[in-house]
PDB file of the backbone (N, CA, C, O) and the ligand in Angstrom, with CONECT records:
HET     ZN  A 101       1
ATOM      1  N   MET A   1      71.874 -80.667  16.643  1.00  0.00           N
ATOM      2  CA  MET A   1      71.568 -79.570  15.712  1.00  0.00           C
ATOM      3  C   MET A   1      70.132 -79.650  15.229  1.00  0.00           C
ATOM      4  O   MET A   1      69.409 -78.656  15.157  1.00  0.00           O
ATOM      5  N   GLU A   2      69.753 -80.879  14.901  1.00  0.00           N
ATOM      6  CA  GLU A   2      68.417 -81.038  14.358  1.00  0.00           C
ATOM      7  C   GLU A   2      67.340 -80.718  15.395  1.00  0.00           C
ATOM      8  O   GLU A   2      66.328 -80.083  15.098  1.00  0.00           O
ATOM      9  N   SER A   3      67.593 -81.179  16.618  1.00  0.00           N
ATOM     10  CA  SER A   3      66.579 -80.969  17.640  1.00  0.00           C
ATOM     11  C   SER A   3      66.430 -79.485  17.949  1.00  0.00           C
ATOM     12  O   SER A   3      65.341 -79.025  18.294  1.00  0.00           O
ATOM     13  N   LYS A   4      67.508 -78.746  17.828  1.00  0.00           N
ATOM     14  CA  LYS A   4      67.456 -77.315  18.070  1.00  0.00           C
ATOM     15  C   LYS A   4      66.537 -76.649  17.047  1.00  0.00           C
ATOM     16  O   LYS A   4      65.727 -75.778  17.366  1.00  0.00           O
ATOM     17  N   PHE A   5      66.701 -77.092  15.827  1.00  0.00           N
ATOM     18  CA  PHE A   5      65.882 -76.527  14.751  1.00  0.00           C
ATOM     19  C   PHE A   5      64.396 -76.815  15.000  1.00  0.00           C
ATOM     20  O   PHE A   5      63.544 -75.941  14.838  1.00  0.00           O
ATOM     21  N   THR A   6      64.111 -78.050  15.395  1.00  0.00           N
ATOM     22  CA  THR A   6      62.734 -78.443  15.648  1.00  0.00           C
ATOM     23  C   THR A   6      62.134 -77.607  16.774  1.00  0.00           C
ATOM     24  O   THR A   6      60.981 -77.180  16.720  1.00  0.00           O
ATOM     25  N   GLU A   7      62.952 -77.394  17.782  1.00  0.00           N
ATOM     26  CA  GLU A   7      62.470 -76.624  18.921  1.00  0.00           C
ATOM     27  C   GLU A   7      62.080 -75.208  18.507  1.00  0.00           C
ATOM     28  O   GLU A   7      61.027 -74.695  18.887  1.00  0.00           O
ATOM     29  N   ALA A   8      62.960 -74.594  17.719  1.00  0.00           N
ATOM     30  CA  ALA A   8      62.696 -73.241  17.259  1.00  0.00           C
ATOM     31  C   ALA A   8      61.442 -73.214  16.396  1.00  0.00           C
ATOM     32  O   ALA A   8      60.629 -72.293  16.466  1.00  0.00           O
ATOM     33  N   TYR A   9      61.314 -74.248  15.586  1.00  0.00           N
ATOM     34  CA  TYR A   9      60.166 -74.311  14.687  1.00  0.00           C
ATOM     35  C   TYR A   9      58.866 -74.406  15.494  1.00  0.00           C
ATOM     36  O   TYR A   9      57.865 -73.773  15.158  1.00  0.00           O
ATOM     37  N   GLN A  10      58.902 -75.204  16.555  1.00  0.00           N
ATOM     38  CA  GLN A  10      57.688 -75.396  17.345  1.00  0.00           C
ATOM     39  C   GLN A  10      57.292 -74.146  18.118  1.00  0.00           C
ATOM     40  O   GLN A  10      56.138 -73.975  18.509  1.00  0.00           O
ATOM     41  N   LYS A  11      58.267 -73.285  18.326  1.00  0.00           N
ATOM     42  CA  LYS A  11      57.961 -72.052  19.056  1.00  0.00           C
ATOM     43  C   LYS A  11      57.268 -71.017  18.184  1.00  0.00           C
ATOM     44  O   LYS A  11      56.685 -70.054  18.682  1.00  0.00           O
ATOM     45  N   ALA A  12      57.340 -71.229  16.876  1.00  0.00           N
ATOM     46  CA  ALA A  12      56.678 -70.290  15.972  1.00  0.00           C
ATOM     47  C   ALA A  12      55.179 -70.293  16.253  1.00  0.00           C
ATOM     48  O   ALA A  12      54.583 -71.352  16.449  1.00  0.00           O
ATOM     49  N   PRO A  13      54.566 -69.099  16.274  1.00  0.00           N
ATOM     50  CA  PRO A  13      53.148 -69.048  16.602  1.00  0.00           C
ATOM     51  C   PRO A  13      52.295 -69.822  15.605  1.00  0.00           C
ATOM     52  O   PRO A  13      52.400 -69.639  14.393  1.00  0.00           O
ATOM     53  N   ASP A  14      51.471 -70.670  16.136  1.00  0.00           N
ATOM     54  CA  ASP A  14      50.552 -71.426  15.303  1.00  0.00           C
ATOM     55  C   ASP A  14      49.259 -70.653  15.184  1.00  0.00           C
ATOM     56  O   ASP A  14      48.887 -69.907  16.090  1.00  0.00           O
ATOM     57  N   GLU A  15      48.588 -70.825  14.093  1.00  0.00           N
ATOM     58  CA  GLU A  15      47.307 -70.153  13.976  1.00  0.00           C
ATOM     59  C   GLU A  15      46.305 -70.810  14.916  1.00  0.00           C
ATOM     60  O   GLU A  15      46.258 -72.034  15.040  1.00  0.00           O
ATOM     61  N   GLY A  16      45.516 -69.990  15.567  1.00  0.00           N
ATOM     62  CA  GLY A  16      44.531 -70.526  16.494  1.00  0.00           C
ATOM     63  C   GLY A  16      45.090 -70.694  17.892  1.00  0.00           C
ATOM     64  O   GLY A  16      44.337 -70.772  18.863  1.00  0.00           O
ATOM     65  N   TYR A  17      46.412 -70.749  18.000  1.00  0.00           N
ATOM     66  CA  TYR A  17      47.038 -70.866  19.314  1.00  0.00           C
ATOM     67  C   TYR A  17      47.244 -69.484  19.879  1.00  0.00           C
ATOM     68  O   TYR A  17      47.734 -68.597  19.180  1.00  0.00           O
ATOM     69  N   GLU A  18      46.878 -69.281  21.133  1.00  0.00           N
ATOM     70  CA  GLU A  18      46.960 -67.935  21.673  1.00  0.00           C
ATOM     71  C   GLU A  18      48.383 -67.584  22.104  1.00  0.00           C
ATOM     72  O   GLU A  18      48.862 -68.037  23.144  1.00  0.00           O
ATOM     73  N   THR A  19      49.028 -66.791  21.306  1.00  0.00           N
ATOM     74  CA  THR A  19      50.370 -66.332  21.623  1.00  0.00           C
ATOM     75  C   THR A  19      50.270 -64.959  22.286  1.00  0.00           C
ATOM     76  O   THR A  19      49.201 -64.349  22.320  1.00  0.00           O
ATOM     77  N   ASP A  20      51.388 -64.490  22.808  1.00  0.00           N
ATOM     78  CA  ASP A  20      51.409 -63.149  23.358  1.00  0.00           C
ATOM     79  C   ASP A  20      51.003 -62.129  22.302  1.00  0.00           C
ATOM     80  O   ASP A  20      50.290 -61.167  22.585  1.00  0.00           O
ATOM     81  N   CYS A  21      51.468 -62.359  21.089  1.00  0.00           N
ATOM     82  CA  CYS A  21      51.154 -61.426  20.012  1.00  0.00           C
ATOM     83  C   CYS A  21      49.649 -61.358  19.748  1.00  0.00           C
ATOM     84  O   CYS A  21      49.096 -60.279  19.538  1.00  0.00           O
ATOM     85  N   SER A  22      49.002 -62.509  19.760  1.00  0.00           N
ATOM     86  CA  SER A  22      47.573 -62.475  19.473  1.00  0.00           C
ATOM     87  C   SER A  22      46.803 -61.850  20.635  1.00  0.00           C
ATOM     88  O   SER A  22      45.792 -61.176  20.435  1.00  0.00           O
ATOM     89  N   LYS A  23      47.296 -62.084  21.850  1.00  0.00           N
ATOM     90  CA  LYS A  23      46.659 -61.444  23.013  1.00  0.00           C
ATOM     91  C   LYS A  23      46.798 -59.935  22.918  1.00  0.00           C
ATOM     92  O   LYS A  23      45.857 -59.179  23.159  1.00  0.00           O
ATOM     93  N   VAL A  24      48.014 -59.524  22.557  1.00  0.00           N
ATOM     94  CA  VAL A  24      48.281 -58.098  22.447  1.00  0.00           C
ATOM     95  C   VAL A  24      47.421 -57.465  21.360  1.00  0.00           C
ATOM     96  O   VAL A  24      46.897 -56.364  21.531  1.00  0.00           O
ATOM     97  N   SER A  25      47.281 -58.172  20.238  1.00  0.00           N
ATOM     98  CA  SER A  25      46.497 -57.566  19.171  1.00  0.00           C
ATOM     99  C   SER A  25      45.015 -57.489  19.553  1.00  0.00           C
ATOM    100  O   SER A  25      44.292 -56.609  19.087  1.00  0.00           O
ATOM    101  N   GLU A  26      44.571 -58.419  20.407  1.00  0.00           N
ATOM    102  CA  GLU A  26      43.198 -58.334  20.901  1.00  0.00           C
ATOM    103  C   GLU A  26      43.028 -57.168  21.872  1.00  0.00           C
ATOM    104  O   GLU A  26      41.969 -56.545  21.953  1.00  0.00           O
ATOM    105  N   MET A  27      44.106 -56.898  22.603  1.00  0.00           N
ATOM    106  CA  MET A  27      44.064 -55.831  23.601  1.00  0.00           C
ATOM    107  C   MET A  27      44.215 -54.444  22.994  1.00  0.00           C
ATOM    108  O   MET A  27      43.865 -53.432  23.601  1.00  0.00           O
ATOM    109  N   LEU A  28      44.741 -54.432  21.791  1.00  0.00           N
ATOM    110  CA  LEU A  28      45.099 -53.175  21.145  1.00  0.00           C
ATOM    111  C   LEU A  28      43.992 -52.115  21.250  1.00  0.00           C
ATOM    112  O   LEU A  28      44.229 -50.984  21.676  1.00  0.00           O
ATOM    113  N   ASP A  29      42.799 -52.509  20.856  1.00  0.00           N
ATOM    114  CA  ASP A  29      41.697 -51.553  20.877  1.00  0.00           C
ATOM    115  C   ASP A  29      41.390 -51.052  22.275  1.00  0.00           C
ATOM    116  O   ASP A  29      41.167 -49.862  22.494  1.00  0.00           O
ATOM    117  N   LEU A  30      41.384 -51.993  23.225  1.00  0.00           N
ATOM    118  CA  LEU A  30      41.092 -51.633  24.608  1.00  0.00           C
ATOM    119  C   LEU A  30      42.111 -50.631  25.137  1.00  0.00           C
ATOM    120  O   LEU A  30      41.763 -49.636  25.773  1.00  0.00           O
ATOM    121  N   VAL A  31      43.388 -50.925  24.853  1.00  0.00           N
ATOM    122  CA  VAL A  31      44.452 -50.065  25.364  1.00  0.00           C
ATOM    123  C   VAL A  31      44.351 -48.681  24.734  1.00  0.00           C
ATOM    124  O   VAL A  31      44.471 -47.668  25.423  1.00  0.00           O
ATOM    125  N   ILE A  32      44.135 -48.644  23.441  1.00  0.00           N
ATOM    126  CA  ILE A  32      44.059 -47.356  22.751  1.00  0.00           C
ATOM    127  C   ILE A  32      42.847 -46.557  23.235  1.00  0.00           C
ATOM    128  O   ILE A  32      42.912 -45.338  23.394  1.00  0.00           O
ATOM    129  N   ASP A  33      41.760 -47.256  23.462  1.00  0.00           N
ATOM    130  CA  ASP A  33      40.563 -46.563  23.949  1.00  0.00           C
ATOM    131  C   ASP A  33      40.627 -46.276  25.442  1.00  0.00           C
ATOM    132  O   ASP A  33      39.725 -45.648  25.995  1.00  0.00           O
ATOM    133  N   GLY A  34      41.684 -46.732  26.090  1.00  0.00           N
ATOM    134  CA  GLY A  34      41.834 -46.504  27.523  1.00  0.00           C
ATOM    135  C   GLY A  34      40.907 -47.375  28.355  1.00  0.00           C
ATOM    136  O   GLY A  34      40.585 -47.037  29.495  1.00  0.00           O
ATOM    137  N   GLU A  35      40.474 -48.510  27.779  1.00  0.00           N
ATOM    138  CA  GLU A  35      39.530 -49.375  28.497  1.00  0.00           C
ATOM    139  C   GLU A  35      40.188 -50.625  29.083  1.00  0.00           C
ATOM    140  O   GLU A  35      39.529 -51.439  29.730  1.00  0.00           O
ATOM    141  N   ALA A  36      41.502 -50.766  28.848  1.00  0.00           N
ATOM    142  CA  ALA A  36      42.196 -51.934  29.379  1.00  0.00           C
ATOM    143  C   ALA A  36      42.423 -51.761  30.879  1.00  0.00           C
ATOM    144  O   ALA A  36      42.563 -50.644  31.376  1.00  0.00           O
ATOM    145  N   THR A  37      42.458 -52.892  31.589  1.00  0.00           N
ATOM    146  CA  THR A  37      42.797 -52.827  33.003  1.00  0.00           C
ATOM    147  C   THR A  37      44.282 -52.529  33.126  1.00  0.00           C
ATOM    148  O   THR A  37      45.030 -52.687  32.161  1.00  0.00           O
ATOM    149  N   SER A  38      44.714 -52.101  34.304  1.00  0.00           N
ATOM    150  CA  SER A  38      46.127 -51.764  34.456  1.00  0.00           C
ATOM    151  C   SER A  38      46.997 -53.003  34.247  1.00  0.00           C
ATOM    152  O   SER A  38      48.132 -52.908  33.780  1.00  0.00           O
ATOM    153  N   GLU A  39      46.452 -54.157  34.598  1.00  0.00           N
ATOM    154  CA  GLU A  39      47.180 -55.407  34.401  1.00  0.00           C
ATOM    155  C   GLU A  39      47.374 -55.701  32.914  1.00  0.00           C
ATOM    156  O   GLU A  39      48.456 -56.090  32.475  1.00  0.00           O
ATOM    157  N   GLU A  40      46.306 -55.507  32.160  1.00  0.00           N
ATOM    158  CA  GLU A  40      46.373 -55.722  30.719  1.00  0.00           C
ATOM    159  C   GLU A  40      47.354 -54.747  30.085  1.00  0.00           C
ATOM    160  O   GLU A  40      48.140 -55.098  29.205  1.00  0.00           O
ATOM    161  N   GLU A  41      47.280 -53.527  30.558  1.00  0.00           N
ATOM    162  CA  GLU A  41      48.156 -52.505  30.000  1.00  0.00           C
ATOM    163  C   GLU A  41      49.625 -52.818  30.270  1.00  0.00           C
ATOM    164  O   GLU A  41      50.496 -52.580  29.432  1.00  0.00           O
ATOM    165  N   LYS A  42      49.876 -53.355  31.458  1.00  0.00           N
ATOM    166  CA  LYS A  42      51.234 -53.699  31.831  1.00  0.00           C
ATOM    167  C   LYS A  42      51.764 -54.813  30.926  1.00  0.00           C
ATOM    168  O   LYS A  42      52.876 -54.736  30.403  1.00  0.00           O
ATOM    169  N   PHE A  43      50.956 -55.830  30.758  1.00  0.00           N
ATOM    170  CA  PHE A  43      51.309 -56.931  29.864  1.00  0.00           C
ATOM    171  C   PHE A  43      51.565 -56.406  28.461  1.00  0.00           C
ATOM    172  O   PHE A  43      52.545 -56.765  27.809  1.00  0.00           O
ATOM    173  N   PHE A  44      50.679 -55.567  28.027  1.00  0.00           N
ATOM    174  CA  PHE A  44      50.744 -54.966  26.702  1.00  0.00           C
ATOM    175  C   PHE A  44      52.052 -54.199  26.507  1.00  0.00           C
ATOM    176  O   PHE A  44      52.776 -54.419  25.537  1.00  0.00           O
ATOM    177  N   ASN A  45      52.340 -53.297  27.445  1.00  0.00           N
ATOM    178  CA  ASN A  45      53.535 -52.470  27.323  1.00  0.00           C
ATOM    179  C   ASN A  45      54.816 -53.289  27.406  1.00  0.00           C
ATOM    180  O   ASN A  45      55.785 -53.018  26.697  1.00  0.00           O
ATOM    181  N   THR A  46      54.811 -54.293  28.280  1.00  0.00           N
ATOM    182  CA  THR A  46      55.980 -55.158  28.394  1.00  0.00           C
ATOM    183  C   THR A  46      56.230 -55.874  27.070  1.00  0.00           C
ATOM    184  O   THR A  46      57.366 -55.989  26.609  1.00  0.00           O
ATOM    185  N   HIS A  47      55.146 -56.348  26.477  1.00  0.00           N
ATOM    186  CA  HIS A  47      55.292 -57.063  25.212  1.00  0.00           C
ATOM    187  C   HIS A  47      55.802 -56.138  24.110  1.00  0.00           C
ATOM    188  O   HIS A  47      56.645 -56.537  23.306  1.00  0.00           O
ATOM    189  N   LEU A  48      55.302 -54.920  24.068  1.00  0.00           N
ATOM    190  CA  LEU A  48      55.726 -53.980  23.022  1.00  0.00           C
ATOM    191  C   LEU A  48      57.214 -53.685  23.099  1.00  0.00           C
ATOM    192  O   LEU A  48      57.862 -53.407  22.090  1.00  0.00           O
ATOM    193  N   GLU A  49      57.745 -53.752  24.320  1.00  0.00           N
ATOM    194  CA  GLU A  49      59.168 -53.468  24.471  1.00  0.00           C
ATOM    195  C   GLU A  49      60.034 -54.533  23.809  1.00  0.00           C
ATOM    196  O   GLU A  49      61.171 -54.271  23.416  1.00  0.00           O
ATOM    197  N   GLU A  50      59.481 -55.738  23.691  1.00  0.00           N
ATOM    198  CA  GLU A  50      60.304 -56.802  23.126  1.00  0.00           C
ATOM    199  C   GLU A  50      59.805 -57.307  21.779  1.00  0.00           C
ATOM    200  O   GLU A  50      60.414 -58.193  21.178  1.00  0.00           O
ATOM    201  N   CYS A  51      58.719 -56.754  21.316  1.00  0.00           N
ATOM    202  CA  CYS A  51      58.173 -57.240  20.044  1.00  0.00           C
ATOM    203  C   CYS A  51      57.948 -56.070  19.093  1.00  0.00           C
ATOM    204  O   CYS A  51      57.024 -55.274  19.260  1.00  0.00           O
ATOM    205  N   VAL A  52      58.813 -55.991  18.098  1.00  0.00           N
ATOM    206  CA  VAL A  52      58.768 -54.860  17.173  1.00  0.00           C
ATOM    207  C   VAL A  52      57.485 -54.858  16.350  1.00  0.00           C
ATOM    208  O   VAL A  52      56.915 -53.798  16.094  1.00  0.00           O
ATOM    209  N   SER A  53      57.032 -56.022  15.938  1.00  0.00           N
ATOM    210  CA  SER A  53      55.873 -56.030  15.053  1.00  0.00           C
ATOM    211  C   SER A  53      54.609 -55.568  15.782  1.00  0.00           C
ATOM    212  O   SER A  53      53.769 -54.884  15.197  1.00  0.00           O
ATOM    213  N   CYS A  54      54.475 -55.940  17.058  1.00  0.00           N
ATOM    214  CA  CYS A  54      53.332 -55.457  17.834  1.00  0.00           C
ATOM    215  C   CYS A  54      53.479 -53.972  18.126  1.00  0.00           C
ATOM    216  O   CYS A  54      52.498 -53.229  18.111  1.00  0.00           O
ATOM    217  N   PHE A  55      54.714 -53.540  18.392  1.00  0.00           N
ATOM    218  CA  PHE A  55      54.964 -52.129  18.640  1.00  0.00           C
ATOM    219  C   PHE A  55      54.538 -51.316  17.433  1.00  0.00           C
ATOM    220  O   PHE A  55      53.893 -50.277  17.569  1.00  0.00           O
ATOM    221  N   GLU A  56      54.898 -51.791  16.259  1.00  0.00           N
ATOM    222  CA  GLU A  56      54.572 -51.049  15.045  1.00  0.00           C
ATOM    223  C   GLU A  56      53.074 -51.028  14.792  1.00  0.00           C
ATOM    224  O   GLU A  56      52.522 -50.001  14.398  1.00  0.00           O
ATOM    225  N   SER A  57      52.420 -52.151  15.017  1.00  0.00           N
ATOM    226  CA  SER A  57      50.983 -52.153  14.754  1.00  0.00           C
ATOM    227  C   SER A  57      50.255 -51.284  15.776  1.00  0.00           C
ATOM    228  O   SER A  57      49.216 -50.698  15.474  1.00  0.00           O
ATOM    229  N   HIS A  58      50.807 -51.206  16.986  1.00  0.00           N
ATOM    230  CA  HIS A  58      50.233 -50.321  17.985  1.00  0.00           C
ATOM    231  C   HIS A  58      50.376 -48.865  17.568  1.00  0.00           C
ATOM    232  O   HIS A  58      49.421 -48.092  17.655  1.00  0.00           O
ATOM    233  N   GLN A  59      51.573 -48.491  17.113  1.00  0.00           N
ATOM    234  CA  GLN A  59      51.804 -47.121  16.656  1.00  0.00           C
ATOM    235  C   GLN A  59      50.850 -46.768  15.516  1.00  0.00           C
ATOM    236  O   GLN A  59      50.274 -45.681  15.475  1.00  0.00           O
ATOM    237  N   LYS A  60      50.702 -47.708  14.603  1.00  0.00           N
ATOM    238  CA  LYS A  60      49.856 -47.495  13.443  1.00  0.00           C
ATOM    239  C   LYS A  60      48.401 -47.283  13.866  1.00  0.00           C
ATOM    240  O   LYS A  60      47.730 -46.355  13.415  1.00  0.00           O
ATOM    241  N   GLN A  61      47.936 -48.177  14.747  1.00  0.00           N
ATOM    242  CA  GLN A  61      46.560 -48.085  15.223  1.00  0.00           C
ATOM    243  C   GLN A  61      46.313 -46.778  15.947  1.00  0.00           C
ATOM    244  O   GLN A  61      45.281 -46.129  15.779  1.00  0.00           O
ATOM    245  N   LYS A  62      47.304 -46.408  16.766  1.00  0.00           N
ATOM    246  CA  LYS A  62      47.176 -45.195  17.563  1.00  0.00           C
ATOM    247  C   LYS A  62      47.048 -43.984  16.642  1.00  0.00           C
ATOM    248  O   LYS A  62      46.206 -43.109  16.846  1.00  0.00           O
ATOM    249  N   LEU A  63      47.902 -43.961  15.627  1.00  0.00           N
ATOM    250  CA  LEU A  63      47.862 -42.857  14.675  1.00  0.00           C
ATOM    251  C   LEU A  63      46.536 -42.835  13.931  1.00  0.00           C
ATOM    252  O   LEU A  63      45.904 -41.787  13.790  1.00  0.00           O
ATOM    253  N   LEU A  64      46.123 -44.004  13.457  1.00  0.00           N
ATOM    254  CA  LEU A  64      44.868 -44.105  12.722  1.00  0.00           C
ATOM    255  C   LEU A  64      43.713 -43.595  13.563  1.00  0.00           C
ATOM    256  O   LEU A  64      42.914 -42.779  13.103  1.00  0.00           O
ATOM    257  N   LYS A  65      43.624 -44.075  14.791  1.00  0.00           N
ATOM    258  CA  LYS A  65      42.534 -43.668  15.678  1.00  0.00           C
ATOM    259  C   LYS A  65      42.599 -42.180  15.936  1.00  0.00           C
ATOM    260  O   LYS A  65      41.583 -41.484  15.945  1.00  0.00           O
ATOM    261  N   GLY A  66      43.825 -41.701  16.147  1.00  0.00           N
ATOM    262  CA  GLY A  66      44.004 -40.283  16.408  1.00  0.00           C
ATOM    263  C   GLY A  66      43.522 -39.441  15.250  1.00  0.00           C
ATOM    264  O   GLY A  66      42.856 -38.423  15.435  1.00  0.00           O
ATOM    265  N   ILE A  67      43.868 -39.879  14.053  1.00  0.00           N
ATOM    266  CA  ILE A  67      43.464 -39.124  12.867  1.00  0.00           C
ATOM    267  C   ILE A  67      41.955 -39.182  12.704  1.00  0.00           C
ATOM    268  O   ILE A  67      41.310 -38.171  12.425  1.00  0.00           O
ATOM    269  N   ILE A  68      41.401 -40.366  12.880  1.00  0.00           N
ATOM    270  CA  ILE A  68      39.967 -40.549  12.678  1.00  0.00           C
ATOM    271  C   ILE A  68      39.168 -39.753  13.704  1.00  0.00           C
ATOM    272  O   ILE A  68      38.217 -39.057  13.348  1.00  0.00           O
ATOM    273  N   SER A  69      39.545 -39.852  14.955  1.00  0.00           N
ATOM    274  CA  SER A  69      38.735 -39.204  15.984  1.00  0.00           C
ATOM    275  C   SER A  69      39.178 -37.776  16.272  1.00  0.00           C
ATOM    276  O   SER A  69      38.572 -37.093  17.098  1.00  0.00           O
ATOM    277  N   GLY A  70      40.231 -37.323  15.598  1.00  0.00           N
ATOM    278  CA  GLY A  70      40.663 -35.951  15.776  1.00  0.00           C
ATOM    279  C   GLY A  70      41.492 -35.720  17.018  1.00  0.00           C
ATOM    280  O   GLY A  70      41.745 -34.578  17.400  1.00  0.00           O
ATOM    281  N   HIS A  71      41.917 -36.805  17.654  1.00  0.00           N
ATOM    282  CA  HIS A  71      42.723 -36.651  18.869  1.00  0.00           C
ATOM    283  C   HIS A  71      44.079 -36.008  18.609  1.00  0.00           C
ATOM    284  O   HIS A  71      44.714 -35.454  19.506  1.00  0.00           O
ATOM    285  N   LEU A  72      44.494 -36.099  17.362  1.00  0.00           N
ATOM    286  CA  LEU A  72      45.799 -35.524  17.024  1.00  0.00           C
ATOM    287  C   LEU A  72      45.814 -34.027  17.266  1.00  0.00           C
ATOM    288  O   LEU A  72      46.877 -33.434  17.451  1.00  0.00           O
ATOM    289  N   LYS A  73      44.659 -33.426  17.266  1.00  0.00           N
ATOM    290  CA  LYS A  73      44.593 -31.978  17.479  1.00  0.00           C
ATOM    291  C   LYS A  73      45.083 -31.599  18.868  1.00  0.00           C
ATOM    292  O   LYS A  73      45.562 -30.489  19.097  1.00  0.00           O
ATOM    293  N   ARG A  74      44.951 -32.554  19.795  1.00  0.00           N
ATOM    294  CA  ARG A  74      45.421 -32.278  21.158  1.00  0.00           C
ATOM    295  C   ARG A  74      46.943 -32.179  21.197  1.00  0.00           C
ATOM    296  O   ARG A  74      47.521 -31.392  21.945  1.00  0.00           O
ATOM    297  N   VAL A  75      47.557 -32.993  20.378  1.00  0.00           N
ATOM    298  CA  VAL A  75      49.005 -32.911  20.246  1.00  0.00           C
ATOM    299  C   VAL A  75      49.276 -31.843  19.195  1.00  0.00           C
ATOM    300  O   VAL A  75      48.511 -31.686  18.244  1.00  0.00           O
ATOM    301  N   ILE A  76      50.349 -31.126  19.372  1.00  0.00           N
ATOM    302  CA  ILE A  76      50.627 -30.094  18.375  1.00  0.00           C
ATOM    303  C   ILE A  76      51.322 -30.718  17.177  1.00  0.00           C
ATOM    304  O   ILE A  76      52.528 -30.967  17.181  1.00  0.00           O
ATOM    305  N   VAL A  77      50.521 -30.959  16.158  1.00  0.00           N
ATOM    306  CA  VAL A  77      51.032 -31.571  14.942  1.00  0.00           C
ATOM    307  C   VAL A  77      50.642 -30.678  13.779  1.00  0.00           C
ATOM    308  O   VAL A  77      49.462 -30.388  13.578  1.00  0.00           O
ATOM    309  N   PRO A  78      51.630 -30.245  13.018  1.00  0.00           N
ATOM    310  CA  PRO A  78      51.282 -29.442  11.850  1.00  0.00           C
ATOM    311  C   PRO A  78      50.443 -30.245  10.880  1.00  0.00           C
ATOM    312  O   PRO A  78      50.631 -31.453  10.740  1.00  0.00           O
ATOM    313  N   GLU A  79      49.524 -29.583  10.215  1.00  0.00           N
ATOM    314  CA  GLU A  79      48.622 -30.262   9.286  1.00  0.00           C
ATOM    315  C   GLU A  79      49.400 -31.083   8.262  1.00  0.00           C
ATOM    316  O   GLU A  79      49.010 -32.202   7.928  1.00  0.00           O
ATOM    317  N   SER A  80      50.510 -30.517   7.764  1.00  0.00           N
ATOM    318  CA  SER A  80      51.282 -31.226   6.730  1.00  0.00           C
ATOM    319  C   SER A  80      51.848 -32.534   7.263  1.00  0.00           C
ATOM    320  O   SER A  80      51.922 -33.529   6.541  1.00  0.00           O
ATOM    321  N   LEU A  81      52.247 -32.526   8.536  1.00  0.00           N
ATOM    322  CA  LEU A  81      52.790 -33.746   9.136  1.00  0.00           C
ATOM    323  C   LEU A  81      51.691 -34.787   9.280  1.00  0.00           C
ATOM    324  O   LEU A  81      51.888 -35.965   8.980  1.00  0.00           O
ATOM    325  N   ALA A  82      50.545 -34.340   9.738  1.00  0.00           N
ATOM    326  CA  ALA A  82      49.414 -35.259   9.884  1.00  0.00           C
ATOM    327  C   ALA A  82      49.078 -35.894   8.547  1.00  0.00           C
ATOM    328  O   ALA A  82      48.780 -37.085   8.466  1.00  0.00           O
ATOM    329  N   LEU A  83      49.131 -35.088   7.507  1.00  0.00           N
ATOM    330  CA  LEU A  83      48.823 -35.615   6.174  1.00  0.00           C
ATOM    331  C   LEU A  83      49.861 -36.626   5.725  1.00  0.00           C
ATOM    332  O   LEU A  83      49.520 -37.652   5.137  1.00  0.00           O
ATOM    333  N   SER A  84      51.132 -36.341   6.000  1.00  0.00           N
ATOM    334  CA  SER A  84      52.167 -37.278   5.549  1.00  0.00           C
ATOM    335  C   SER A  84      52.126 -38.559   6.368  1.00  0.00           C
ATOM    336  O   SER A  84      52.430 -39.635   5.852  1.00  0.00           O
ATOM    337  N   ILE A  85      51.756 -38.455   7.632  1.00  0.00           N
ATOM    338  CA  ILE A  85      51.588 -39.658   8.459  1.00  0.00           C
ATOM    339  C   ILE A  85      50.456 -40.502   7.893  1.00  0.00           C
ATOM    340  O   ILE A  85      50.562 -41.721   7.764  1.00  0.00           O
ATOM    341  N   ARG A  86      49.371 -39.814   7.559  1.00  0.00           N
ATOM    342  CA  ARG A  86      48.220 -40.529   7.030  1.00  0.00           C
ATOM    343  C   ARG A  86      48.591 -41.242   5.727  1.00  0.00           C
ATOM    344  O   ARG A  86      48.188 -42.380   5.491  1.00  0.00           O
ATOM    345  N   ALA A  87      49.365 -40.553   4.889  1.00  0.00           N
ATOM    346  CA  ALA A  87      49.795 -41.147   3.618  1.00  0.00           C
ATOM    347  C   ALA A  87      50.661 -42.367   3.875  1.00  0.00           C
ATOM    348  O   ALA A  87      50.530 -43.390   3.203  1.00  0.00           O
ATOM    349  N   LYS A  88      51.553 -42.247   4.860  1.00  0.00           N
ATOM    350  CA  LYS A  88      52.445 -43.361   5.190  1.00  0.00           C
ATOM    351  C   LYS A  88      51.653 -44.564   5.664  1.00  0.00           C
ATOM    352  O   LYS A  88      51.925 -45.699   5.273  1.00  0.00           O
ATOM    353  N   ILE A  89      50.673 -44.301   6.511  1.00  0.00           N
ATOM    354  CA  ILE A  89      49.866 -45.398   7.033  1.00  0.00           C
ATOM    355  C   ILE A  89      49.140 -46.099   5.896  1.00  0.00           C
ATOM    356  O   ILE A  89      49.080 -47.327   5.846  1.00  0.00           O
ATOM    357  N   GLN A  90      48.595 -45.315   4.998  1.00  0.00           N
ATOM    358  CA  GLN A  90      47.847 -45.917   3.890  1.00  0.00           C
ATOM    359  C   GLN A  90      48.774 -46.726   3.004  1.00  0.00           C
ATOM    360  O   GLN A  90      48.372 -47.742   2.437  1.00  0.00           O
ATOM    361  N   GLU A  91      50.030 -46.271   2.885  1.00  0.00           N
ATOM    362  CA  GLU A  91      51.003 -47.005   2.088  1.00  0.00           C
ATOM    363  C   GLU A  91      51.276 -48.385   2.672  1.00  0.00           C
ATOM    364  O   GLU A  91      51.367 -49.380   1.952  1.00  0.00           O
ATOM    365  N   THR A  92      51.406 -48.418   4.011  1.00  0.00           N
ATOM    366  CA  THR A  92      51.868 -49.644   4.658  1.00  0.00           C
ATOM    367  C   THR A  92      50.740 -50.594   5.004  1.00  0.00           C
ATOM    368  O   THR A  92      50.993 -51.754   5.327  1.00  0.00           O
ATOM    369  N   LEU A  93      49.516 -50.135   4.946  1.00  0.00           N
ATOM    370  CA  LEU A  93      48.396 -51.005   5.345  1.00  0.00           C
ATOM    371  C   LEU A  93      48.209 -52.151   4.349  1.00  0.00           C
ATOM    372  O   LEU A  93      47.316 -52.981   4.523  1.00  0.00           O
TER     373      LEU A  93
HETATM  374 ZN    ZN A 101      54.086 -59.385  19.479  1.00  0.00          ZN2+
END
């Protein structure tokens, strides 16, 4: 029982140690800007499927970038929705 606990504990991401999550967060900007290689993007997308926290930060970043650069206009989003999304993002940041 004890060894199981230790094992789980050691798997927790250490600061400074490069985990999938930290790789993904480094890739975030590249992927959003469309500058990631297809390999990076594949790794990124695979990770998002199994990691909720990275998925959420990706969604947040994407929305933020979209709002900032006006990309949301390409998608049909009512102004009121864009505003409420922006408010939500500011709440959670
Ligand atoms: Zn992650």
